[in-house]
C-alpha positions as CSV (number, residue, x, y, z in Angstrom):
1,M,0.1,-0.2,0.2
2,A,2.7,2.2,0.9
3,S,4.7,1.6,-2.1
4,S,2.0,2.3,-4.1
5,K,1.2,5.5,-2.5
6,T,4.7,6.5,-3.4
7,K,4.3,5.2,-7.1
8,H,1.0,8.2,-7.6
9,S,2.6,10.6,-5.3
10,K,5.7,10.8,-7.5
11,K,6.4,14.0,-9.4
12,V,6.0,14.5,-12.6
13,N,9.1,16.4,-14.4
14,V,7.1,18.4,-17.6
15,G,10.0,20.0,-18.5
16,T,11.1,23.7,-19.1
17,G,13.5,23.8,-21.8
18,W,13.5,25.4,-24.8
19,F,12.1,22.3,-26.6
20,S,10.1,21.2,-24.3
21,R,7.8,24.6,-25.3
22,Q,7.6,23.8,-29.3
23,S,4.6,22.4,-30.3
24,L,4.5,18.4,-30.8
25,A,4.1,18.8,-34.4
26,F,7.6,20.7,-34.3
27,R,9.1,17.8,-31.7
28,V,8.4,15.0,-33.3
29,V,9.3,16.1,-36.9
30,F,13.1,17.5,-35.4
31,S,13.4,13.9,-33.1
32,A,13.0,12.0,-36.7
33,L,14.9,14.7,-38.4
34,L,17.2,13.9,-35.5
35,S,17.3,10.3,-35.6
36,T,17.5,10.4,-39.2
37,L,20.6,12.2,-39.5
38,A,22.2,10.4,-36.7
39,V,21.2,6.7,-38.3
40,M,23.1,8.5,-41.2
41,A,25.9,9.8,-40.1
42,I,26.5,6.4,-38.4
43,V,25.7,4.8,-41.8
44,A,27.5,7.3,-43.4
45,A,31.2,6.9,-41.1
46,V,30.8,3.3,-41.8
47,V,30.7,3.3,-45.0
48,G,33.7,6.0,-45.3
49,W,35.6,3.7,-43.2
50,Q,34.3,0.8,-45.4
51,S,35.3,2.6,-48.8
52,Q,38.5,4.0,-47.6
53,N,39.9,0.2,-46.7
54,N,37.9,-1.3,-50.1
55,A,40.1,1.9,-51.7
56,R,43.5,1.2,-50.0
57,A,42.6,-2.6,-50.4
58,A,42.5,-1.5,-54.4
59,V,45.5,0.4,-54.4
60,Q,47.0,-2.4,-52.5
61,S,46.1,-5.0,-54.9
62,E,46.7,-2.6,-58.0
63,M,50.3,-1.9,-56.9
64,E,50.5,-5.9,-56.1
65,S,49.6,-6.3,-59.8
66,A,52.0,-3.8,-61.0
67,L,54.7,-5.0,-59.1
68,S,54.0,-8.7,-60.1
69,A,53.6,-7.8,-63.9
70,V,57.3,-5.9,-63.9
71,D,58.2,-8.6,-62.1
72,Q,57.2,-11.4,-64.5
73,S,58.8,-9.2,-67.5
74,L,62.0,-9.6,-66.0
75,Q,61.5,-13.3,-65.7
76,L,60.8,-13.5,-68.8
77,V,63.9,-11.5,-70.3
78,F,66.4,-13.6,-67.8
79,R,64.6,-16.9,-69.1
80,S,65.0,-15.6,-72.3
81,A,68.7,-14.4,-72.0
82,S,69.8,-17.2,-70.2
83,R,68.1,-19.9,-72.8
84,R,70.2,-18.1,-75.3
85,A,73.6,-18.3,-73.6
86,S,72.9,-21.6,-72.6
87,D,71.9,-23.2,-75.7
88,L,75.1,-21.5,-77.4
89,M,77.4,-23.3,-74.7
90,P,76.9,-26.8,-76.7
91,T,77.6,-24.9,-79.7
92,F,80.8,-23.8,-78.6
93,I,82.2,-26.6,-77.1
94,D,81.4,-28.8,-80.2
95,A,83.4,-26.1,-82.3
96,L,86.5,-26.5,-80.0
97,G,86.3,-30.4,-80.9
98,G,84.9,-31.3,-77.4
99,E,85.2,-30.3,-73.9
100,P,89.2,-28.6,-73.2
101,T,91.2,-30.7,-70.9
102,L,94.0,-29.7,-68.8
103,G,98.0,-30.6,-70.9
104,N,100.9,-31.8,-69.4
105,S,103.0,-28.6,-69.8
106,D,102.2,-24.9,-69.7
107,A,102.3,-23.0,-72.8
108,F,102.4,-19.0,-73.5
109,T,99.7,-17.3,-72.9
110,G,99.6,-13.4,-74.2
111,E,100.1,-11.0,-70.8
112,I,100.5,-13.3,-68.1
113,G,103.0,-15.0,-69.7
114,Y,103.6,-19.0,-69.5
115,A,100.1,-20.9,-68.1
116,P,98.7,-24.2,-67.8
117,R,98.1,-25.7,-71.2
118,I,94.5,-26.4,-72.3
119,E,93.6,-29.0,-75.2
120,A,90.6,-29.3,-77.0
121,G,90.4,-31.6,-80.5
122,G,94.2,-32.3,-79.7
123,I,95.1,-28.2,-80.1
124,T,96.3,-26.0,-78.2
125,V,93.6,-23.1,-77.2
126,N,95.7,-20.8,-75.3
127,G,96.3,-17.8,-77.5
128,D,94.0,-19.4,-80.3
129,T,91.2,-16.8,-81.2
130,A,90.2,-18.6,-84.6
131,V,87.5,-20.8,-83.3
132,L,85.7,-17.7,-80.9
133,E,86.0,-15.4,-84.1
134,E,84.0,-17.6,-85.9
135,I,81.3,-18.3,-83.2
136,N,81.0,-14.6,-82.9
137,R,80.4,-14.1,-86.4
138,M,77.9,-17.0,-86.6
139,T,75.8,-16.1,-83.6
140,G,77.0,-12.5,-82.3
141,A,77.9,-14.5,-78.8
142,D,81.3,-13.5,-77.2
143,P,82.7,-17.3,-76.0
144,A,86.1,-16.8,-73.8
145,I,88.3,-19.3,-72.4
146,I,89.8,-19.4,-69.1
147,V,92.7,-20.8,-67.2
148,K,93.6,-21.2,-63.6
149,V,97.7,-19.6,-62.8
150,G,98.5,-20.2,-59.5
151,D,95.7,-18.4,-57.6
152,K,94.6,-16.3,-60.1
153,W,92.4,-16.1,-63.3
154,A,93.7,-15.3,-66.6
155,R,92.0,-15.5,-70.1
156,A,93.5,-18.3,-72.1
157,A,91.3,-17.2,-75.3
158,T,89.7,-14.5,-75.9
159,L,87.7,-11.6,-78.0
160,L,88.5,-8.4,-75.7
161,K,90.7,-6.2,-76.8
162,D,92.5,-3.1,-75.4
163,D,92.6,0.5,-76.3
164,N,94.7,-0.5,-79.7
165,G,92.3,-3.2,-80.6
166,Q,94.7,-5.9,-79.6
167,P,93.2,-9.2,-78.0
168,R,93.8,-9.4,-74.4
169,I,95.3,-12.8,-74.1
170,G,96.6,-13.5,-70.6
171,S,94.6,-10.5,-69.3
172,V,93.9,-11.7,-65.3
173,I,90.4,-11.4,-64.2
174,A,89.8,-9.3,-61.0
175,P,89.5,-11.6,-58.2
176,N,85.9,-9.9,-57.1
177,D,84.6,-10.2,-60.6
178,F,81.4,-12.5,-60.9
179,L,83.8,-14.6,-63.5
180,A,86.0,-15.2,-60.8
181,R,83.8,-16.0,-57.7
182,T,82.0,-18.1,-59.8
183,L,84.9,-20.7,-60.7
184,D,86.7,-20.3,-57.2
185,E,83.3,-21.9,-56.3
186,G,83.5,-24.7,-59.2
187,Q,79.7,-24.0,-59.9
188,D,78.1,-23.5,-63.3
189,Y,76.0,-20.2,-63.8
190,T,73.8,-19.4,-66.4
191,G,72.2,-15.5,-66.0
192,L,72.9,-11.7,-66.6
193,V,75.8,-9.9,-66.2
194,Q,76.2,-6.1,-66.6
195,R,79.5,-5.2,-67.9
196,N,80.8,-1.8,-68.5
197,G,77.0,-0.1,-68.7
198,Q,75.7,-3.2,-70.9
199,W,73.5,-6.1,-70.1
200,Y,74.6,-9.4,-71.2
201,A,73.5,-13.1,-71.2
202,M,75.9,-15.1,-69.8
203,A,76.7,-19.2,-69.4
204,I,79.9,-20.3,-67.5
205,R,81.4,-23.5,-67.6
206,S,83.9,-24.6,-65.1
207,L,86.6,-27.0,-66.2
208,V,87.8,-30.2,-63.8
209,T,90.4,-32.6,-64.3
210,P,89.6,-36.3,-62.8
211,D,90.6,-35.7,-59.5
212,G,88.2,-33.1,-59.0
213,N,90.0,-29.7,-59.1
214,V,88.8,-26.9,-61.5
215,F,91.5,-25.6,-63.8
216,G,89.6,-23.1,-66.1
217,G,85.9,-22.5,-67.6
218,L,84.3,-21.9,-70.5
219,T,82.5,-19.0,-71.0
220,V,79.9,-17.4,-73.4
221,R,78.1,-14.0,-73.2
222,V,75.3,-12.7,-75.4
223,N,74.5,-8.9,-75.7
224,V,71.1,-8.4,-74.3
225,D,71.2,-4.7,-73.6
226,A,68.7,-3.7,-75.9
227,D,66.2,-6.2,-74.6
228,V,66.9,-5.0,-70.6
229,Q,66.8,-1.0,-71.7
230,N,63.5,-2.1,-73.2
231,L,62.0,-3.4,-70.4
232,L,63.5,-0.5,-68.0
233,A,62.1,2.3,-70.2
234,W,58.7,0.1,-70.0
235,V,59.1,0.2,-66.2
236,A,59.9,3.9,-66.1
237,T,56.4,4.7,-67.6
238,Q,54.2,2.4,-65.4
239,K,51.8,4.2,-63.5
240,V,49.6,2.8,-60.2
241,A,46.0,4.0,-60.1
242,D,46.9,6.7,-62.2
243,F,48.9,8.4,-59.6
244,G,51.8,5.8,-58.0
245,S,55.1,5.5,-59.7
246,V,56.8,2.2,-60.5
247,A,60.9,1.9,-59.7
248,I,63.7,-0.8,-59.9
249,L,66.0,-0.5,-57.1
250,E,69.5,-2.1,-56.1
251,K,71.5,-2.3,-52.9
252,T,75.1,-0.2,-53.6
253,G,78.0,-2.3,-53.9
254,D,79.2,-2.2,-50.0
255,G,75.2,-2.7,-49.4
256,S,74.6,-0.1,-47.0
257,K,72.3,1.9,-49.3
258,W,69.7,2.0,-52.0
259,R,70.2,3.0,-55.7
260,Y,67.7,3.2,-58.8
261,V,67.8,1.3,-61.6
262,A,65.0,2.4,-63.2
263,G,61.5,4.6,-63.1
264,G,61.0,6.2,-60.0
265,G,61.3,9.7,-61.4
266,A,65.0,9.6,-60.9
267,M,68.3,9.1,-63.2
268,A,69.5,5.2,-63.5
269,G,72.1,4.8,-60.9
270,A,71.0,7.6,-58.6
271,D,71.2,7.0,-54.6
272,L,67.5,7.3,-52.7
273,A,68.9,9.8,-50.9
274,S,68.9,11.8,-54.0
275,R,65.1,12.0,-53.9
276,Y,63.8,11.6,-50.4
277,P,65.5,12.9,-47.4
278,A,67.2,11.4,-44.9
279,E,64.5,10.5,-42.3
280,D,62.6,9.4,-45.3
281,E,65.3,7.1,-46.5
282,V,65.8,5.7,-43.3
283,E,62.0,4.8,-42.8
284,L,62.0,2.9,-46.3
285,S,64.9,1.7,-45.8
286,K,63.8,-0.4,-42.5
287,H,60.7,-1.8,-44.8
288,F,62.9,-3.1,-47.9
289,T,64.3,-5.4,-45.3
290,Q,61.6,-7.3,-46.0
291,P,61.1,-9.3,-49.2
292,S,57.9,-8.1,-49.8
293,G,55.3,-6.3,-48.2
294,F,52.6,-3.2,-48.1
295,S,52.4,-0.3,-46.1
296,R,50.8,3.3,-44.9
297,V,53.7,5.5,-44.4
298,A,54.6,9.3,-43.2
299,L,57.1,11.4,-45.6
300,Q,58.2,14.4,-45.4
301,M,58.5,14.5,-49.4
302,D,55.1,13.9,-49.8
303,G,53.9,15.9,-47.0
304,G,51.5,13.1,-45.5
305,E,50.5,9.4,-46.0
306,A,52.1,7.9,-48.6
307,L,51.3,4.3,-49.5
308,M,53.8,1.7,-51.3
309,A,54.5,-1.6,-52.0
310,W,57.6,-3.6,-52.8
311,Q,58.6,-7.2,-53.8
312,S,62.0,-8.7,-54.4
313,V,62.8,-9.8,-57.7
314,E,64.1,-13.1,-58.0
315,N,67.9,-13.7,-60.1
316,W,68.0,-10.0,-60.6
317,N,68.7,-8.9,-57.3
318,W,66.7,-6.3,-57.6
319,L,63.5,-4.7,-55.4
320,L,60.5,-3.4,-57.1
321,F,59.1,0.0,-55.5
322,A,55.4,1.3,-56.4
323,K,54.3,4.3,-54.0
324,G,52.0,7.0,-54.2
325,E,50.4,9.9,-52.3
326,S,47.2,8.4,-50.2
327,E,45.5,11.7,-50.6
328,Q,45.7,11.3,-54.5
329,F,44.4,7.3,-54.2
330,M,41.7,8.3,-51.4
331,A,40.6,11.5,-53.8
332,D,37.7,9.5,-55.8
333,S,36.8,7.2,-52.7
334,R,35.9,10.5,-50.8
335,E,34.1,11.9,-54.2
336,D,31.6,8.9,-53.5
337,L,31.6,9.8,-49.9
338,K,30.6,13.4,-50.5
339,L,28.0,12.3,-53.1
340,Q,26.8,9.8,-50.4
341,L,26.2,12.4,-47.9
342,I,24.7,14.8,-49.8
343,I,21.8,11.8,-50.9
344,M,21.4,10.8,-47.4
345,L,20.9,14.8,-46.8
346,V,18.1,14.7,-49.2
347,G,17.0,11.5,-48.0
348,A,16.8,13.2,-44.5
349,L,15.0,16.3,-45.6
350,L,12.3,14.4,-47.7
351,I,11.9,12.2,-44.4
352,A,11.4,15.3,-42.3
353,L,9.2,16.7,-44.5
354,L,7.0,13.6,-44.7
355,V,7.3,13.0,-40.9
356,G,6.1,16.6,-40.6
357,W,3.2,16.3,-43.1
358,R,1.6,13.5,-41.0
359,A,2.4,14.8,-37.7
360,A,0.1,17.7,-38.7
361,A,-2.6,15.7,-40.0
362,T,-2.0,13.1,-37.2
363,L,-1.7,15.5,-33.8
364,R,-5.0,18.5,-35.3
365,P,-7.4,16.3,-33.3
366,V,-4.9,16.6,-30.7
367,R,-5.1,20.8,-31.1
368,Q,-9.2,20.5,-30.8
369,M,-8.6,18.3,-27.4
370,I,-6.3,21.2,-26.3
371,A,-9.2,23.6,-27.0
372,A,-11.5,21.8,-24.6
373,M,-9.3,21.7,-22.0
374,Q,-8.7,25.2,-22.1
375,R,-12.6,25.6,-22.5
376,V,-12.3,23.4,-18.7
377,G,-9.5,25.4,-17.6
378,Q,-11.6,28.7,-17.9
379,G,-14.3,26.6,-15.7
380,D,-16.8,25.7,-18.9
381,L,-17.7,22.5,-18.1
382,S,-20.7,22.3,-20.4
383,A,-19.0,21.8,-23.9
384,E,-19.8,18.8,-25.7
385,L,-16.7,17.0,-26.6
386,P,-16.9,14.6,-29.8
387,P,-18.1,11.2,-29.7
388,V,-14.6,8.3,-29.7
389,P,-14.8,4.7,-31.4
390,A,-15.5,2.1,-29.2
391,R,-12.6,-0.4,-30.0
392,S,-10.0,2.2,-31.3
393,K,-6.2,1.9,-31.1
394,S,-5.8,5.6,-31.2
395,E,-3.9,7.8,-27.9
396,V,-6.0,10.4,-29.3
397,H,-9.0,8.7,-29.0
398,A,-8.1,7.3,-25.9
399,L,-7.1,10.9,-24.3
400,F,-10.2,12.3,-25.9
401,D,-12.4,9.4,-23.8
402,S,-9.9,10.4,-20.8
403,L,-11.0,14.1,-21.0
404,K,-14.7,13.1,-21.8
405,Q,-14.5,11.0,-18.2
406,M,-12.1,13.8,-16.2
407,Q,-15.4,16.6,-17.5
408,N,-18.0,14.4,-16.0
409,A,-16.0,13.6,-12.8
410,L,-15.3,17.2,-12.4
411,S,-19.1,18.5,-12.7
412,S,-20.0,15.9,-10.6
413,T,-17.3,17.1,-8.1
414,V,-18.8,20.7,-8.4
415,L,-22.4,19.4,-8.0
416,A,-21.3,17.6,-4.9
417,V,-19.0,20.1,-4.0
418,R,-21.8,23.1,-4.1
419,Q,-24.4,21.2,-1.9
420,S,-21.5,19.9,0.6
421,V,-20.5,23.7,1.0
422,E,-24.2,24.6,1.8
423,E,-24.3,21.7,4.2
424,I,-20.6,23.0,5.8
425,S,-21.6,26.7,6.2
426,V,-24.8,25.2,8.4
427,G,-22.3,23.4,10.4
428,A,-19.8,26.5,11.0
429,A,-22.6,28.2,12.3
430,Q,-23.9,25.9,15.0
431,I,-20.2,25.0,15.8
432,S,-19.6,28.7,16.2
433,S,-22.9,29.5,18.3
434,G,-21.9,26.4,20.5
435,N,-18.4,27.5,20.9
436,T,-19.7,30.7,22.3
437,D,-21.9,28.8,25.0
438,L,-18.7,26.5,25.8
439,S,-16.4,29.7,26.2
440,S,-19.0,31.2,28.5
441,R,-19.1,27.7,30.6
442,T,-15.3,27.3,30.5
443,E,-14.7,31.0,32.0
444,Q,-16.8,29.9,35.2
445,Q,-15.5,27.0,35.2
446,A,-12.3,28.6,35.7
447,A,-13.0,31.3,38.3
448,S,-14.4,28.4,40.1
449,L,-11.0,26.6,40.2
450,Q,-9.3,30.1,40.7
451,E,-11.2,30.2,44.3
452,T,-10.9,26.7,44.9
453,A,-7.2,27.3,44.3
454,A,-6.9,29.9,46.8
455,S,-8.8,27.6,49.7
456,M,-6.3,24.9,49.0
457,E,-3.4,27.1,49.3
458,Q,-4.6,28.9,52.6
459,L,-4.9,24.9,54.2
460,A,-2.1,23.7,52.7
461,S,-0.1,26.8,54.2
462,T,-2.2,25.8,58.0
463,V,-1.3,22.1,57.5
464,K,2.3,22.7,56.9
465,Q,2.7,25.2,60.5
466,N,0.7,21.9,61.8
467,A,3.5,19.5,60.7
468,D,6.5,21.7,61.5
469,N,5.0,22.4,65.2
470,A,4.8,18.2,65.7
471,I,8.4,18.0,64.5
472,Q,9.6,20.4,67.3
473,A,7.7,18.5,69.7
474,N,9.2,15.4,68.4
475,Q,12.6,16.6,68.7
476,L,12.0,18.2,72.4
477,A,10.4,14.7,72.9
478,R,13.4,13.1,71.8
479,T,16.2,15.0,73.7
480,A,13.3,14.4,77.3
481,S,13.7,10.8,76.1
482,D,17.6,11.1,75.9
483,V,17.9,13.3,79.3
484,A,15.2,10.7,81.0
485,V,17.5,7.7,79.7
486,K,21.0,9.2,80.6
487,G,19.4,10.2,84.4
488,G,18.3,6.5,84.0
489,E,22.1,5.5,84.0
490,V,23.3,7.8,86.6
491,V,20.9,6.0,89.3
492,G,21.8,2.7,87.7
493,Q,25.5,4.0,88.5
494,V,24.5,5.3,91.9
495,V,22.7,1.9,92.9
496,S,25.9,-0.1,91.4
497,T,28.0,2.2,93.5
498,M,25.5,2.0,96.6
499,D,26.2,-2.3,96.3
500,D,30.0,-1.4,96.3
501,I,29.9,1.0,99.5
502,S,27.4,-1.9,101.1
503,A,29.9,-4.7,100.1
504,S,33.3,-2.8,101.6
505,S,31.4,-2.1,104.7
506,G,30.4,-5.9,105.4
507,K,34.6,-6.1,104.4
508,I,35.2,-3.3,107.0
509,S,33.1,-5.3,109.5
510,D,35.1,-8.5,108.8
511,I,37.9,-6.6,109.7
512,V,36.9,-5.3,112.8
513,T,36.1,-8.5,114.2
514,V,39.4,-9.9,113.4
515,I,40.8,-6.9,115.3
516,E,38.7,-7.9,118.3
517,G,39.9,-11.4,118.2
518,I,43.8,-10.5,117.6
519,A,42.8,-8.0,121.1
520,F,41.3,-10.5,122.9
521,Q,44.4,-12.9,122.3
522,T,46.3,-10.2,123.3
523,N,45.0,-10.2,126.5
524,I,45.3,-13.5,127.2
525,L,48.6,-13.5,126.0
526,A,48.9,-10.2,128.5
527,L,47.6,-12.3,131.1
528,N,49.9,-15.8,130.7
529,A,52.4,-12.9,130.3
530,A,51.7,-11.2,134.1
531,V,51.1,-14.7,135.6
532,E,54.5,-16.0,134.2
533,A,56.1,-12.8,135.7
534,A,54.3,-13.3,139.0
535,R,55.9,-16.6,138.6
536,A,59.4,-15.1,138.1
537,G,59.3,-12.8,141.0
538,E,61.5,-10.1,141.2
539,Q,63.0,-11.0,138.1
540,G,59.4,-10.7,136.2
541,K,58.7,-7.7,137.7
542,G,60.1,-5.9,134.5
543,F,58.2,-8.1,132.1
544,A,54.9,-7.9,133.9
545,V,54.5,-4.1,133.9
546,V,55.2,-4.6,130.2
547,A,52.6,-7.3,129.9
548,G,50.3,-4.9,131.9
549,E,50.6,-1.9,129.4
550,V,50.1,-4.7,126.4
551,R,46.8,-5.6,127.7
552,S,45.9,-1.9,128.6
553,L,46.0,-1.7,125.4
554,A,44.3,-4.8,124.5
555,L,41.5,-3.9,126.2
556,R,41.7,-0.3,124.5
557,S,41.8,-2.1,121.2
558,A,39.1,-4.2,121.9
559,D,36.8,-1.1,123.0
560,A,37.5,0.5,120.1
561,A,37.0,-1.9,117.9
562,K,33.5,-2.4,119.3
563,E,32.7,0.7,118.9
564,I,33.8,1.0,115.2
565,K,32.0,-2.4,114.7
566,N,29.0,-0.5,116.3
567,L,29.5,2.3,113.7
568,I,30.1,0.3,111.0
569,N,26.8,-1.8,111.4
570,D,25.2,1.4,111.6
571,S,26.9,2.9,108.6
572,V,26.1,-0.5,106.6
573,G,22.4,0.0,107.9
574,R,22.4,3.2,106.5
575,V,23.8,2.0,103.3
576,Q,21.4,-0.8,102.7
577,A,18.5,1.3,103.3
578,G,19.9,3.5,101.0
579,S,20.6,1.6,98.3
580,L,16.9,0.2,98.6
581,Q,16.0,4.1,97.9
582,V,18.2,4.4,95.1
583,K,16.5,0.8,93.7
584,K,13.3,2.3,93.7
585,A,14.4,5.4,92.4
586,G,16.0,3.3,89.4
587,D,12.6,1.2,88.7
588,T,11.2,4.8,88.6
589,M,13.4,6.3,86.5
590,T,13.0,3.2,83.7
591,D,9.2,3.8,83.9
592,I,10.2,7.1,83.0
593,V,12.6,6.1,80.1
594,T,9.7,4.0,78.8
595,S,7.1,6.4,79.1
596,V,8.7,9.4,77.7
597,K,10.3,6.6,74.3
598,R,6.3,5.6,73.5
599,V,5.7,9.6,73.9
600,T,8.3,10.1,71.7
601,D,7.2,7.5,68.9
602,I,3.5,9.1,69.8
603,M,5.2,12.5,68.7
604,A,7.1,11.0,65.5
605,E,3.9,9.5,64.3
606,I,2.0,12.6,64.7
607,S,4.9,14.8,63.0
608,S,5.1,12.0,60.0
609,A,1.3,11.9,59.5
610,S,1.5,15.8,59.6
611,N,4.2,15.6,56.7
612,E,2.2,13.3,54.8
613,Q,-1.1,15.3,55.1
614,S,1.2,18.2,54.0
615,S,2.4,16.9,51.4
616,G,-1.3,15.0,49.9
617,I,-2.2,18.9,50.0
618,D,0.3,20.3,47.9
619,Q,-0.5,17.4,45.6
620,I,-4.0,18.3,45.7
621,N,-2.8,22.1,45.4
622,M,-0.8,21.1,42.3
623,A,-3.8,19.5,40.6
624,V,-6.0,22.3,41.3
625,V,-3.6,24.9,40.2
626,Q,-3.2,22.5,37.0
627,M,-6.9,21.8,36.4
628,D,-6.9,26.1,36.7
629,D,-4.3,25.5,33.9
630,V,-5.9,23.3,32.1
631,T,-9.2,24.8,32.0
632,Q,-7.7,28.4,30.9
633,Q,-5.9,26.3,27.8
634,N,-9.2,25.2,27.1
635,A,-10.7,28.4,27.5
636,A,-8.1,29.6,24.8
637,L,-8.9,27.1,22.7
638,V,-12.4,27.5,22.8
639,Q,-11.5,31.0,21.7
640,E,-9.2,29.4,18.9
641,A,-11.9,27.6,17.7
642,A,-14.8,30.3,17.8
643,S,-12.5,31.9,15.8
644,A,-11.8,29.0,13.4
645,A,-15.5,28.4,12.8
646,A,-15.8,32.2,12.2
647,S,-12.9,31.8,9.4
648,L,-14.4,28.9,7.8
649,E,-17.9,30.4,7.4
650,T,-15.7,32.6,5.6
651,Q,-14.1,30.2,3.6
652,V,-17.1,28.4,3.3
653,Q,-18.4,31.8,1.2
654,H,-15.2,32.0,-0.8
655,L,-15.7,28.2,-1.7
656,A,-19.3,28.8,-2.7
657,Q,-18.0,31.6,-5.1
658,A,-15.3,29.7,-6.5
659,V,-17.4,26.9,-7.0
660,A,-19.6,29.3,-9.0
661,V,-17.1,29.8,-11.4
662,F,-17.9,26.1,-13.2
663,K,-20.6,26.9,-15.9
664,L,-22.5,23.0,-15.9
665,K,-24.9,21.6,-18.2
666,R,-28.5,22.3,-17.3
667,D,-29.3,18.7,-16.8
668,A,-26.2,18.3,-14.9
669,V,-27.5,16.7,-11.4
670,I,-25.4,14.7,-8.7
671,D,-27.7,11.8,-7.3
672,S,-26.0,11.4,-3.9
673,A,-22.7,11.9,-2.0
674,A,-21.8,8.5,-2.6
675,R,-20.9,9.3,-5.9
676,V,-18.2,11.9,-5.1
677,I,-17.0,9.3,-2.0
678,D,-16.6,6.4,-5.0
679,M,-14.7,9.3,-7.5
680,S,-12.3,10.3,-4.5
681,Q,-11.6,6.2,-3.9
682,H,-11.4,5.8,-7.8
683,A,-9.3,8.8,-8.6
684,H,-5.8,7.3,-8.8
685,E,-6.6,4.0,-11.0
686,P,-4.7,3.8,-14.0
687,T,-6.1,4.7,-16.9
688,P,-7.6,1.6,-19.2
689,R,-5.6,0.3,-21.5
690,L,-6.2,0.8,-25.2
691,A,-8.0,-1.7,-26.7
692,G,-5.8,-4.6,-28.6
């Protein structure tokens, strides 16, 4: 239930931006155009990217085809020339009378002097040029016989002449010459070589002894320079895709750089650095380390990106190189892309016009609905809305149907509000009258509570004073009780002292009795002494006198002891009588203390009851004060309620004036308030879904 309330109470954002303030037709057209442009932009980007890739692939294919055609032409020339030279080698051997062999001695061989003898057909061929001249005359080839002299190679028979036109028989071949290196390896060779700027097809045949040692060789050279030059001239005219150039490169003698053989807009033999800056030469040389490939490179010479392809040429030790500016290659592709973009823009414009025309036709009923809603907004609920089909899938029909339902519901609500306003007005008047009466009674009750509070306050003061007096009396009773207890204790001490005196008097009487006994015995001893002194006669006179004195003293002591005993007995009697009186006084004090304690306890209970009574009266007084405050607040609330009732009457009048703005149909009636309640219960129910 809580989630449902949250869902219905969620704030709807209607938008306040520029686009949100435009008409619905404009927004539909604008959104359609923007979507179309976005889709077409994506399509154009994809097509452009694909077109660029296809263009590069086409350039790569064309470059590779061009290089392959040049390579095939070079291989054709190479094979044709090599076959001519290789076909002449058997003819040369037959003309010599067979394959030459190594003789057993040396023979004079021109410039080098004596050299190993070479024989063919039983004839020494060292310095013999007749057969060579015949072969040259018949075929145009240039044959030669080579002999090994120590670690050098010399021409045993040759048609090569010096500046004076003399044959260079016995001339030494340079150690790094291709012919010398091939014979050093003991290999045969058929291919092309370049001598003094001329291209020759050359066949080399190594001459080997039976034990496998190379002692010489036969060579046949056929001048094919015209064929090769024609081919190189053709390569220099080749273009790739009407823009790129084709060139043939070869390594320099030390293998550190590249130089032109033909094409590329450079002179034959010119270094690559003559056409490209040093940075470009380094970049190109990095790619040329691979035997073949295709790449996009940024060259300073072209001022941008360039496309290049390269391929090594078998048998020639050359490199075919095709290159052109990427901008030129991609020009046609970009023109096609521009044409596609123009077509897409025209299509987007046509789509926008079509969508705008259909949107205007589709949204025309919406404008009618807006006009109806504006009349409703102005309070006119009497307008008749057009009927809609029962089972329509159109959102516009659904909106019209919802608007009609809203109009009917709002009309019923306004009628119910008008009736409720009258009822509320009567109820507000009654509430105002009742509040006035209640306010008067509340004020009377407040006055009575104030008088009761004053009386309770006086009673609380009197009870509190009694409680204070009871507390003071309780304190005095406690003091008297403490004094009586102390007096009882003192009497008890006196009784104890009298008992001690009585006991001491008894002890003194016992002592006096002992003294009497001693005096009696002393008297007896004195009599015995006098008897003995009489018996002694004259010798005992002195002793008799002493005995007489002792007897006199004993008698006097006995008399004194009797007097003392009488006095003591009298004192003991009096002490015993005093002790009895003191005991009686102690018992009396005990009764007094007990009575005083009971009086103290009673006073304490009186004091406690007085305190409780004072506390109870204070609580009653507080309750009365609170009742007085509550009554005052109630009186204020009643006054506020009276003011609110008066304000309610005013608001009801304003509400009646506001509801009077709505214009209803003449036959609009409401059956009962239950319909309004039913509408309020279904106010948050979702709009029924469209048919289908």
